[in-house]
OpenMM code with the backbone's topology and positions (N, CA, C; nanometers):
from openmm import Vec3, app, unit

residues = "UNK UNK UNK UNK UNK UNK UNK UNK UNK UNK UNK UNK UNK UNK UNK UNK UNK UNK UNK UNK UNK UNK UNK UNK UNK UNK UNK UNK UNK UNK UNK UNK UNK UNK UNK UNK UNK UNK UNK UNK UNK UNK UNK UNK UNK UNK UNK UNK UNK UNK UNK UNK UNK UNK UNK UNK UNK UNK UNK UNK UNK UNK UNK UNK UNK UNK UNK UNK UNK UNK UNK UNK UNK UNK UNK UNK UNK UNK UNK UNK UNK UNK UNK UNK UNK UNK UNK UNK UNK UNK UNK UNK UNK UNK UNK UNK UNK UNK UNK UNK UNK UNK UNK UNK UNK UNK UNK UNK UNK UNK UNK UNK UNK UNK UNK UNK UNK UNK UNK UNK UNK UNK UNK UNK UNK UNK UNK UNK UNK UNK UNK UNK UNK UNK UNK UNK UNK UNK UNK UNK UNK UNK UNK UNK UNK UNK UNK UNK UNK UNK UNK UNK UNK UNK UNK UNK UNK UNK UNK UNK UNK UNK UNK UNK UNK".split()
positions = [
    Vec3(0.6476, 0.3239, 0.8736),
    Vec3(0.5859, 0.1947, 0.8527),
    Vec3(0.5048, 0.1984, 0.7240),
    Vec3(0.5276, 0.0994, 0.6400),
    Vec3(0.4525, 0.0871, 0.5159),
    Vec3(0.3292, 0.0035, 0.5441),
    Vec3(0.2118, 0.0603, 0.5187),
    Vec3(0.0859, -0.0090, 0.5468),
    Vec3(0.0288, -0.0644, 0.4168),
    Vec3(0.0082, -0.1965, 0.4175),
    Vec3(-0.0284, -0.2695, 0.2969),
    Vec3(-0.1627, -0.3386, 0.3159),
    Vec3(-0.2526, -0.3212, 0.2194),
    Vec3(-0.3791, -0.3953, 0.2184),
    Vec3(-0.3654, -0.5124, 0.1222),
    Vec3(-0.4133, -0.6282, 0.1653),
    Vec3(-0.4146, -0.7487, 0.0821),
    Vec3(-0.5596, -0.7900, 0.0684),
    Vec3(-0.6057, -0.8027, -0.0553),
    Vec3(-0.7439, -0.8430, -0.0786),
    Vec3(-0.7447, -0.9657, -0.1696),
    Vec3(-0.7804, -1.0800, -0.1107),
    Vec3(-0.7830, -1.2071, -0.1833),
    Vec3(-0.8888, -1.2937, -0.1178),
    Vec3(-0.9754, -1.3553, -0.1967),
    Vec3(-1.0809, -1.4380, -0.1396),
    Vec3(-1.0275, -1.5703, -0.0853),
    Vec3(-0.9048, -1.6041, -0.1155),
    Vec3(-0.8429, -1.7257, -0.0643),
    Vec3(-0.7609, -1.6923, 0.0602),
    Vec3(-0.8037, -1.7446, 0.1746),
    Vec3(-0.7295, -1.7221, 0.2994),
    Vec3(-0.5859, -1.7719, 0.2865),
    Vec3(-0.5696, -1.8859, 0.2229),
    Vec3(-0.4370, -1.9452, 0.2083),
    Vec3(-0.3452, -1.8543, 0.1268),
    Vec3(-0.3943, -1.8052, 0.0125),
    Vec3(-0.3138, -1.7174, -0.0721),
    Vec3(-0.2842, -1.5844, -0.0022),
    Vec3(-0.3835, -1.5295, 0.0663),
    Vec3(-0.3645, -1.4026, 0.1370),
    Vec3(-0.2616, -1.4185, 0.2489),
    Vec3(-0.2687, -1.5288, 0.3225),
    Vec3(-0.1737, -1.5534, 0.4315),
    Vec3(-0.0327, -1.5748, 0.3791),
    Vec3(-0.0215, -1.6442, 0.2680),
    Vec3(0.1111, -1.6654, 0.2094),
    Vec3(0.1709, -1.5321, 0.1642),
    Vec3(0.0919, -1.4494, 0.0975),
    Vec3(0.1394, -1.3184, 0.0551),
    Vec3(0.1786, -1.2341, 0.1769),
    Vec3(0.0962, -1.2375, 0.2803),
    Vec3(0.1279, -1.1633, 0.4017),
    Vec3(0.2605, -1.2109, 0.4609),
    Vec3(0.2809, -1.3412, 0.4652),
    Vec3(0.4061, -1.3972, 0.5175),
    Vec3(0.5265, -1.3440, 0.4383),
    Vec3(0.5175, -1.3467, 0.3073),
    Vec3(0.6268, -1.2950, 0.2237),
    Vec3(0.6488, -1.1455, 0.2479),
    Vec3(0.5395, -1.0697, 0.2549),
    Vec3(0.5519, -0.9249, 0.2752),
    Vec3(0.6181, -0.8939, 0.4092),
    Vec3(0.5792, -0.9654, 0.5132),
    Vec3(0.6346, -0.9388, 0.6455),
    Vec3(0.7806, -0.9830, 0.6580),
    Vec3(0.8276, -1.0600, 0.5619),
    Vec3(0.9693, -1.0989, 0.5634),
    Vec3(1.0583, -0.9927, 0.4979),
    Vec3(0.9978, -0.8892, 0.4435),
    Vec3(1.0731, -0.7799, 0.3807),
    Vec3(1.1556, -0.7115, 0.4885),
    Vec3(1.2871, -0.7055, 0.4702),
    Vec3(1.3740, -0.6575, 0.5772),
    Vec3(1.4298, -0.5168, 0.5559),
    Vec3(1.3869, -0.4488, 0.4512),
    Vec3(1.4406, -0.3150, 0.4250),
    Vec3(1.3581, -0.2038, 0.4884),
    Vec3(1.2370, -0.2365, 0.5266),
    Vec3(1.1485, -0.1347, 0.5823),
    Vec3(1.0369, -0.2057, 0.6572),
    Vec3(0.9932, -0.1530, 0.7716),
    Vec3(0.8859, -0.2212, 0.8457),
    Vec3(0.7522, -0.2124, 0.7714),
    Vec3(0.6795, -0.3218, 0.7750),
    Vec3(0.5494, -0.3297, 0.7088),
    Vec3(0.4419, -0.3697, 0.8087),
    Vec3(0.3223, -0.3241, 0.7787),
    Vec3(0.2035, -0.3660, 0.8524),
    Vec3(0.1011, -0.4052, 0.7474),
    Vec3(0.0366, -0.5196, 0.7664),
    Vec3(-0.0599, -0.5660, 0.6669),
    Vec3(-0.2002, -0.5681, 0.7245),
    Vec3(-0.2951, -0.5540, 0.6346),
    Vec3(-0.4369, -0.5664, 0.6686),
    Vec3(-0.4966, -0.6590, 0.5632),
    Vec3(-0.5539, -0.7716, 0.6082),
    Vec3(-0.6093, -0.8710, 0.5162),
    Vec3(-0.7590, -0.8509, 0.4964),
    Vec3(-0.8006, -0.8634, 0.3718),
    Vec3(-0.9425, -0.8576, 0.3373),
    Vec3(-0.9734, -0.9778, 0.2484),
    Vec3(-1.0688, -1.0594, 0.2892),
    Vec3(-1.1139, -1.1670, 0.2017),
    Vec3(-1.2413, -1.1257, 0.1290),
    Vec3(-1.2978, -1.0150, 0.1713),
    Vec3(-1.4170, -0.9599, 0.1083),
    Vec3(-1.3804, -0.8242, 0.0483),
    Vec3(-1.3774, -0.8118, -0.0841),
    Vec3(-1.3371, -0.6858, -0.1460),
    Vec3(-1.4276, -0.5677, -0.1097),
    Vec3(-1.5528, -0.5961, -0.0801),
    Vec3(-1.6442, -0.4874, -0.0445),
    Vec3(-1.6039, -0.4223, 0.0875),
    Vec3(-1.5500, -0.5017, 0.1802),
    Vec3(-1.5030, -0.4455, 0.3080),
    Vec3(-1.3857, -0.3508, 0.2857),
    Vec3(-1.2974, -0.3867, 0.1953),
    Vec3(-1.1861, -0.2977, 0.1617),
    Vec3(-1.2389, -0.1659, 0.1064),
    Vec3(-1.3345, -0.1732, 0.0168),
    Vec3(-1.3908, -0.0522, -0.0430),
    Vec3(-1.4678, 0.0306, 0.0597),
    Vec3(-1.5381, -0.0341, 0.1487),
    Vec3(-1.6168, 0.0383, 0.2489),
    Vec3(-1.5289, 0.1133, 0.3479),
    Vec3(-1.4112, 0.0609, 0.3772),
    Vec3(-1.3257, 0.1253, 0.4764),
    Vec3(-1.2537, 0.2475, 0.4213),
    Vec3(-1.2198, 0.2468, 0.2949),
    Vec3(-1.1481, 0.3602, 0.2333),
    Vec3(-1.0384, 0.4139, 0.3241),
    Vec3(-0.9581, 0.3249, 0.3749),
    Vec3(-0.8561, 0.3593, 0.4726),
    Vec3(-0.7528, 0.4535, 0.4118),
    Vec3(-0.7465, 0.5777, 0.4596),
    Vec3(-0.6542, 0.6741, 0.4000),
    Vec3(-0.5081, 0.6488, 0.4328),
    Vec3(-0.4807, 0.5684, 0.5362),
    Vec3(-0.3415, 0.5466, 0.5722),
    Vec3(-0.2810, 0.4215, 0.5087),
    Vec3(-0.3524, 0.3571, 0.4187),
    Vec3(-0.2964, 0.2442, 0.3440),
    Vec3(-0.2077, 0.3006, 0.2332),
    Vec3(-0.0875, 0.2451, 0.2198),
    Vec3(0.0083, 0.2962, 0.1217),
    Vec3(0.0057, 0.2215, -0.0110),
    Vec3(-0.0365, 0.0941, -0.0100),
    Vec3(-0.0475, 0.0186, -0.1352),
    Vec3(-0.1436, -0.0979, -0.1151),
    Vec3(-0.1944, -0.1497, -0.2276),
    Vec3(-0.2953, -0.2554, -0.2240),
    Vec3(-0.2519, -0.3695, -0.3153),
    Vec3(-0.2566, -0.4908, -0.2620),
    Vec3(-0.2359, -0.6113, -0.3404),
    Vec3(-0.3730, -0.6744, -0.3608),
    Vec3(-0.4130, -0.6909, -0.4872),
    Vec3(-0.5473, -0.7388, -0.5206),
    Vec3(-0.5437, -0.8665, -0.6026),
    Vec3(-0.6268, -0.9617, -0.5648),
    Vec3(-0.6538, -1.0761, -0.6503),
    Vec3(-0.7521, -1.0275, -0.7568),
    Vec3(-0.7615, -1.0972, -0.8684),
    Vec3(-0.8560, -1.0546, -0.9725),
    Vec3(-0.9859, -1.1343, -0.9637),
    Vec3(-0.9762, -1.2652, -0.9603),
    Vec3(-1.0971, -1.3486, -0.9564),
    Vec3(-1.1470, -1.3639, -0.8137),
    Vec3(-1.2498, -1.2861, -0.7816),
    Vec3(-1.3128, -1.2942, -0.6501),
    Vec3(-1.4636, -1.2943, -0.6700),
    Vec3(-1.5369, -1.3587, -0.5804),
    Vec3(-1.6826, -1.3612, -0.5962),
    Vec3(-1.7444, -1.2242, -0.5700),
    Vec3(-1.8484, -1.1945, -0.6424),
    Vec3(-1.9212, -1.0687, -0.6222),
    Vec3(-1.8667, -0.9554, -0.7070),
    Vec3(-1.7426, -0.9206, -0.6862),
    Vec3(-1.6795, -0.8119, -0.7609),
    Vec3(-1.5355, -0.8526, -0.7879),
    Vec3(-1.4910, -0.8359, -0.9123),
    Vec3(-1.3535, -0.8777, -0.9414),
    Vec3(-1.2539, -0.7670, -0.9061),
    Vec3(-1.1283, -0.8053, -0.9005),
    Vec3(-1.0234, -0.7129, -0.8585),
    Vec3(-1.0083, -0.5913, -0.9478),
    Vec3(-1.0365, -0.6057, -1.0758),
    Vec3(-1.0254, -0.4910, -1.1671),
    Vec3(-1.1326, -0.3877, -1.1335),
    Vec3(-1.2542, -0.4333, -1.1049),
    Vec3(-1.3610, -0.3412, -1.0647),
    Vec3(-1.3286, -0.2755, -0.9305),
    Vec3(-1.2693, -0.3521, -0.8385),
    Vec3(-1.2277, -0.2957, -0.7097),
    Vec3(-1.1244, -0.1855, -0.7339),
    Vec3(-1.0277, -0.2125, -0.8207),
    Vec3(-0.9234, -0.1129, -0.8512),
    Vec3(-0.9840, 0.0142, -0.9110),
    Vec3(-1.0821, -0.0009, -0.9994),
    Vec3(-1.1473, 0.1174, -1.0573),
    Vec3(-1.2142, 0.2007, -0.9479),
    Vec3(-1.2762, 0.1352, -0.8523),
    Vec3(-1.3416, 0.2081, -0.7429),
    Vec3(-1.2384, 0.2736, -0.6511),
    Vec3(-1.1278, 0.2055, -0.6259),
    Vec3(-1.0205, 0.2637, -0.5442),
    Vec3(-0.9661, 0.3884, -0.6123),
    Vec3(-0.9489, 0.3824, -0.7427),
    Vec3(-0.8950, 0.4966, -0.8186),
    Vec3(-0.9825, 0.6212, -0.8056),
    Vec3(-1.1116, 0.6028, -0.7813),
    Vec3(-1.2006, 0.7186, -0.7676),
    Vec3(-1.1714, 0.7990, -0.6423),
    Vec3(-1.1287, 0.7329, -0.5337),
    Vec3(-1.0990, 0.8066, -0.4110),
    Vec3(-0.9502, 0.8123, -0.3784),
    Vec3(-0.8680, 0.7364, -0.4497),
    Vec3(-0.7234, 0.7417, -0.4295),
    Vec3(-0.6542, 0.7132, -0.5627),
    Vec3(-0.6388, 0.8157, -0.6463),
    Vec3(-0.5872, 0.7934, -0.7815),
    Vec3(-0.4393, 0.7557, -0.7901),
    Vec3(-0.3641, 0.7709, -0.6821),
    Vec3(-0.2200, 0.7489, -0.6918),
    Vec3(-0.1687, 0.6277, -0.6157),
    Vec3(-0.2512, 0.5610, -0.5400),
    Vec3(-0.2047, 0.4484, -0.4606),
    Vec3(-0.1550, 0.3353, -0.5516),
    Vec3(-0.0386, 0.2774, -0.5214),
    Vec3(0.0077, 0.1638, -0.6008),
    Vec3(-0.0840, 0.0425, -0.5814),
    Vec3(-0.1333, -0.0098, -0.6922),
    Vec3(-0.2170, -0.1297, -0.6907),
    Vec3(-0.1398, -0.2389, -0.7632),
    Vec3(-0.1212, -0.3508, -0.6938),
    Vec3(-0.0479, -0.4636, -0.7486),
    Vec3(-0.1454, -0.5802, -0.7582),
    Vec3(-0.1635, -0.6322, -0.8772),
    Vec3(-0.2519, -0.7460, -0.8950),
    Vec3(-0.1722, -0.8740, -0.8736),
    Vec3(-0.2307, -0.9651, -0.7974),
    Vec3(-0.1701, -1.0951, -0.7703),
    Vec3(-0.2748, -1.1985, -0.8095),
    Vec3(-0.2473, -1.2718, -0.9167),
    Vec3(-0.3496, -1.3606, -0.9700),
    Vec3(-0.2873, -1.4851, -1.0326),
    Vec3(-0.3686, -1.5856, -1.0523),
    Vec3(-0.3234, -1.7090, -1.1168),
    Vec3(-0.3357, -1.7016, -1.2686),
    Vec3(-0.3892, -1.5921, -1.3187),
    Vec3(-0.4200, -1.5828, -1.4615),
    Vec3(-0.3400, -1.4721, -1.5299),
    Vec3(-0.2883, -1.5025, -1.6466),
    Vec3(-0.2160, -1.4027, -1.7253),
    Vec3(-0.3113, -1.3281, -1.8202),
    Vec3(-0.4336, -1.3771, -1.8327),
    Vec3(-0.5287, -1.3255, -1.9310),
    Vec3(-0.5712, -1.1807, -1.9078),
    Vec3(-0.5499, -1.1274, -1.7912),
    Vec3(-0.6032, -0.9958, -1.7564),
    Vec3(-0.5028, -0.8817, -1.7712),
    Vec3(-0.3834, -0.9117, -1.8191),
    Vec3(-0.2778, -0.8105, -1.8217),
    Vec3(-0.3201, -0.6832, -1.8947),
    Vec3(-0.3859, -0.6983, -2.0057),
    Vec3(-0.4266, -0.5800, -2.0821),
    Vec3(-0.5292, -0.4970, -2.0043),
    Vec3(-0.6246, -0.5631, -1.9408),
    Vec3(-0.7298, -0.4927, -1.8671),
    Vec3(-0.6769, -0.4185, -1.7450),
    Vec3(-0.5798, -0.4776, -1.6756),
    Vec3(-0.5338, -0.4150, -1.5512),
    Vec3(-0.4606, -0.2839, -1.5769),
    Vec3(-0.4022, -0.2696, -1.6928),
    Vec3(-0.3302, -0.1456, -1.7193),
    Vec3(-0.4248, -0.0283, -1.7446),
    Vec3(-0.5514, -0.0566, -1.7668),
    Vec3(-0.6507, 0.0502, -1.7794),
    Vec3(-0.6767, 0.1190, -1.6452),
    Vec3(-0.6422, 0.0534, -1.5353),
    Vec3(-0.6593, 0.1134, -1.4023),
    Vec3(-0.5246, 0.1551, -1.3430),
    Vec3(-0.4265, 0.1755, -1.4290),
    Vec3(-0.2928, 0.2198, -1.3892),
    Vec3(-0.2340, 0.1298, -1.2807),
    Vec3(-0.2244, 0.0012, -1.3124),
    Vec3(-0.1671, -0.0926, -1.2165),
    Vec3(-0.0185, -0.0645, -1.1973),
    Vec3(0.0297, -0.0909, -1.0786),
    Vec3(0.1711, -0.0719, -1.0470),
    Vec3(0.2511, -0.1942, -1.0895),
    Vec3(0.1929, -0.3113, -1.0699),
    Vec3(0.2592, -0.4348, -1.1118),
    Vec3(0.1564, -0.5465, -1.1202),
    Vec3(0.2000, -0.6577, -1.1771),
    Vec3(0.1141, -0.7726, -1.2002),
    Vec3(0.1968, -0.8949, -1.1655),
    Vec3(0.1577, -0.9659, -1.0609),
    Vec3(0.2329, -1.0831, -1.0160),
    Vec3(0.1468, -1.2066, -1.0380),
    Vec3(0.2059, -1.3059, -1.1057),
    Vec3(0.1336, -1.4296, -1.1328),
    Vec3(0.1657, -1.5297, -1.0220),
    Vec3(0.0586, -1.5915, -0.9685),
    Vec3(0.0746, -1.6958, -0.8669),
    Vec3(0.1268, -1.8228, -0.9336),
    Vec3(0.2060, -1.9019, -0.8680),
    Vec3(0.2541, -1.8864, -0.7316),
    Vec3(0.3556, -1.7715, -0.7226),
    Vec3(0.3527, -1.7041, -0.6108),
    Vec3(0.4371, -1.5859, -0.5910),
    Vec3(0.5825, -1.6275, -0.5731),
    Vec3(0.6693, -1.5576, -0.6444),
    Vec3(0.8134, -1.5758, -0.6263),
    Vec3(0.8593, -1.4673, -0.5285),
    Vec3(0.9056, -1.5068, -0.4097),
    Vec3(0.9433, -1.4070, -0.3085),
    Vec3(1.0446, -1.3030, -0.3586),
    Vec3(1.1402, -1.3438, -0.4416),
    Vec3(1.2404, -1.2487, -0.4908),
    Vec3(1.1758, -1.1411, -0.5771),
    Vec3(1.0805, -1.1795, -0.6601),
    Vec3(1.0107, -1.0815, -0.7430),
    Vec3(0.9288, -0.9869, -0.6547),
    Vec3(0.8646, -1.0416, -0.5536),
    Vec3(0.7852, -0.9605, -0.4623),
    Vec3(0.8727, -0.8570, -0.3912),
    Vec3(0.9928, -0.8968, -0.3502),
    Vec3(1.0838, -0.8036, -0.2818),
    Vec3(1.1242, -0.6890, -0.3757),
    Vec3(1.1436, -0.7201, -0.5023),
    Vec3(1.1760, -0.6149, -0.6004),
    Vec3(1.0578, -0.5198, -0.6188),
    Vec3(0.9375, -0.5740, -0.6169),
    Vec3(0.8174, -0.4895, -0.6273),
    Vec3(0.8086, -0.3977, -0.5061),
    Vec3(0.8357, -0.4501, -0.3876),
    Vec3(0.8334, -0.3671, -0.2666),
    Vec3(0.9391, -0.2570, -0.2724),
    Vec3(1.0573, -0.2895, -0.3236),
    Vec3(1.1608, -0.1864, -0.3415),
    Vec3(1.1096, -0.0741, -0.4313),
    Vec3(1.0447, -0.1113, -0.5410),
    Vec3(0.9916, -0.0115, -0.6346),
    Vec3(0.8798, 0.0704, -0.5708),
    Vec3(0.7961, 0.0062, -0.4916),
    Vec3(0.6873, 0.0781, -0.4244),
    Vec3(0.7446, 0.1844, -0.3320),
    Vec3(0.8432, 0.1482, -0.2521),
    Vec3(0.9043, 0.2464, -0.1612),
    Vec3(0.9654, 0.3630, -0.2384),
    Vec3(1.0388, 0.3320, -0.3442),
    Vec3(1.0973, 0.4402, -0.4260),
    Vec3(0.9880, 0.5290, -0.4833),
    Vec3(0.8814, 0.4684, -0.5321),
    Vec3(0.7713, 0.5459, -0.5885),
    Vec3(0.7084, 0.6380, -0.4836),
    Vec3(0.6802, 0.5826, -0.3673),
    Vec3(0.6134, 0.6607, -0.2637),
    Vec3(0.6984, 0.7782, -0.2179),
    Vec3(0.8267, 0.7567, -0.2095),
    Vec3(0.9156, 0.8657, -0.1678),
    Vec3(0.9338, 0.9650, -0.2817),
    Vec3(0.9628, 0.9171, -0.4007),
    Vec3(0.9860, 1.0075, -0.5146),
    Vec3(0.8600, 1.0842, -0.5515),
    Vec3(0.7460, 1.0209, -0.5387),
    Vec3(0.6210, 1.0886, -0.5748),
    Vec3(0.5790, 1.1893, -0.4684),
    Vec3(0.6507, 1.1934, -0.3608),
    Vec3(0.6274, 1.2889, -0.2519),
    Vec3(0.4889, 1.2777, -0.1906),
    Vec3(0.4355, 1.1571, -0.1925),
    Vec3(0.3111, 1.1334, -0.1197),
    Vec3(0.3425, 1.1018, 0.0247),
    Vec3(0.4695, 1.0712, 0.0515),
    Vec3(0.5111, 1.0327, 0.1850),
    Vec3(0.6423, 1.1012, 0.2155),
    Vec3(0.6646, 1.1297, 0.3419),
    Vec3(0.7837, 1.2016, 0.3834),
    Vec3(0.8785, 1.1131, 0.4621),
    Vec3(0.9982, 1.0899, 0.4117),
    Vec3(1.0968, 1.0295, 0.4996),
    Vec3(1.1577, 1.1430, 0.5822),
    Vec3(1.1889, 1.1176, 0.7056),
    Vec3(1.2491, 1.2215, 0.7868),
    Vec3(1.3661, 1.1647, 0.8624),
    Vec3(1.4343, 1.2474, 0.9301),
    Vec3(1.5362, 1.2145, 1.0276),
    Vec3(1.6288, 1.1020, 0.9806),
    Vec3(1.7525, 1.1111, 1.0090),
    Vec3(1.8469, 1.0085, 0.9667),
    Vec3(1.8357, 0.8811, 1.0497),
    Vec3(1.7932, 0.8936, 1.1743),
    Vec3(1.7855, 0.7767, 1.2611),
    Vec3(1.6509, 0.7069, 1.2461),
    Vec3(1.5439, 0.7836, 1.2574),
    Vec3(1.4089, 0.7281, 1.2464),
    Vec3(1.3455, 0.7774, 1.1170),
    Vec3(1.2622, 0.6945, 1.0577),
    Vec3(1.1920, 0.7348, 0.9370),
    Vec3(1.0428, 0.7316, 0.9650),
    Vec3(0.9777, 0.8384, 0.9256),
    Vec3(0.8330, 0.8469, 0.9391),
    Vec3(0.7773, 0.8495, 0.7975),
    Vec3(0.6826, 0.7624, 0.7700),
    Vec3(0.6163, 0.7646, 0.6400),
    Vec3(0.4694, 0.7904, 0.6660),
    Vec3(0.4188, 0.8940, 0.6012),
    Vec3(0.2783, 0.9264, 0.6151),
    Vec3(0.2326, 1.0033, 0.4924),
    Vec3(0.1058, 1.0073, 0.4769),
    Vec3(0.0466, 1.0780, 0.3644),
    Vec3(0.0615, 1.2282, 0.3858),
    Vec3(0.0924, 1.3007, 0.2815),
    Vec3(0.0997, 1.4463, 0.2925),
    Vec3(-0.0339, 1.5036, 0.3378),
    Vec3(-0.1414, 1.4392, 0.2983),
    Vec3(-0.2743, 1.4852, 0.3378),
    Vec3(-0.2979, 1.4714, 0.4875),
    Vec3(-0.2183, 1.3855, 0.5542),
    Vec3(-0.2346, 1.3652, 0.6979),
    Vec3(-0.1678, 1.4758, 0.7798),
    Vec3(-0.0817, 1.5558, 0.7176),
    Vec3(-0.0098, 1.6604, 0.7894),
    Vec3(-0.1006, 1.7816, 0.8094),
    Vec3(-0.1116, 1.8245, 0.9338),
    Vec3(-0.1881, 1.9454, 0.9637),
    Vec3(-0.0961, 2.0672, 0.9624),
    Vec3(0.0147, 2.0603, 1.0386),
    Vec3(0.1089, 2.1721, 1.0403),
    Vec3(0.2382, 2.1314, 1.1104),
    Vec3(0.3402, 2.2162, 1.0928),
    Vec3(0.4674, 2.2022, 1.1617),
    Vec3(0.4766, 2.3161, 1.2627),
    Vec3(0.5423, 2.2903, 1.3743),
    Vec3(0.5635, 2.3924, 1.4758),
    Vec3(0.7097, 2.3862, 1.5173),
    Vec3(0.7763, 2.5007, 1.5159),
    Vec3(0.9161, 2.5049, 1.5559),
    Vec3(0.9284, 2.5802, 1.6877),
    Vec3(0.9922, 2.5171, 1.7842),
    Vec3(1.0192, 2.5784, 1.9140),
    Vec3(1.1701, 2.5701, 1.9355),
    Vec3(1.2334, 2.6836, 1.9271),
    Vec3(1.3785, 2.6972, 1.9369),
    Vec3(1.4442, 2.6043, 1.8343),
    Vec3(1.5098, 2.4962, 1.8768),
    Vec3(1.5775, 2.4070, 1.7817),
    Vec3(1.5028, 2.2768, 1.7574),
    Vec3(1.3791, 2.2705, 1.7989),
    Vec3(1.3009, 2.1483, 1.7814),
    Vec3(1.1817, 2.1776, 1.6917),
    Vec3(1.1631, 2.0912, 1.5934),
    Vec3(1.0495, 2.1062, 1.5026),
    Vec3(0.9535, 1.9907, 1.5292),
    Vec3(0.8227, 2.0231, 1.5393),
    Vec3(0.7208, 1.9232, 1.5655),
    Vec3(0.6296, 1.9112, 1.4446),
    Vec3(0.5886, 1.7892, 1.4189),
    Vec3(0.4966, 1.7593, 1.3102),
    Vec3(0.3633, 1.7189, 1.3733),
    Vec3(0.2569, 1.7896, 1.3367),
    Vec3(0.1231, 1.7564, 1.3860),
    Vec3(0.0440, 1.6959, 1.2705),
    Vec3(-0.0171, 1.5803, 1.2989),
    Vec3(-0.0937, 1.5102, 1.1963),
    Vec3(-0.2391, 1.4995, 1.2383),
    Vec3(-0.3171, 1.4359, 1.1542),
    Vec3(-0.4590, 1.4174, 1.1833),
    Vec3(-0.4803, 1.3366, 1.3103),
    Vec3(-0.3821, 1.2607, 1.3524),
    Vec3(-0.3946, 1.1811, 1.4746),
    Vec3(-0.3667, 1.2654, 1.5988),
    Vec3(-0.3290, 1.3915, 1.5799),
    Vec3(-0.3102, 1.4870, 1.6887),
    Vec3(-0.1966, 1.4470, 1.7843),
    Vec3(-0.1027, 1.3658, 1.7382),
    Vec3(0.0103, 1.3295, 1.8212),
    Vec3(0.1332, 1.3999, 1.7655),
    Vec3(0.1878, 1.4984, 1.8393),
    Vec3(0.3039, 1.5687, 1.7880),
    Vec3(0.4259, 1.4773, 1.7828),
    Vec3(0.5024, 1.4867, 1.6756),
    Vec3(0.6228, 1.4099, 1.6572),
    Vec3(0.7394, 1.5036, 1.6457),
    Vec3(0.8390, 1.4838, 1.7285),
    Vec3(0.9584, 1.5665, 1.7229),
    Vec3(1.0433, 1.5249, 1.6046),
    Vec3(1.0855, 1.6211, 1.5242),
    Vec3(1.1685, 1.5909, 1.4081),
    Vec3(1.3156, 1.6126, 1.4346),
    Vec3(1.3523, 1.6618, 1.5519),
    Vec3(1.4929, 1.6798, 1.5899),
    Vec3(1.5190, 1.6149, 1.7228),
] * unit.nanometer
topology = app.Topology()
chain = topology.addChain("A")
for resn in residues:
    res = topology.addResidue(resn, chain)
    for name in ("N", "CA", "C"):
        topology.addAtom(name, app.Element.getBySymbol(name[0]), res)
């Protein structure tokens, strides 16, 4: 499951983005909405795989939020979703993954999601397993593997063993 954080001060825009994301049919997604960027920063959720950020938000803008995220998670894909093209130069200073101008075009968003999945797998921050079922998790979440005869178990920080065979 790909876990996505959406941070936008507009409930309407955040809900629309969530609707588009949940329509992605190539991989299951779970979303977490934040209308307050400070709540996103306070949670520092380690199991979030990517972040969609608005830029113009009250209190702290999306670029400042991205800089703070980079301090504790330097590799997470950050995608800016904004109504303004003026910030393109600034967002690349925080190693943005993509920049989507509102209104969102669902086809472009689906291509961004395809790229995010390829990045996460190729960058080896997440492990795809098994041909039938796929498990995606942070490498940092893995505690150890245990092999018993022909069955291999994966133990994570959640302490729930997962059979890999």
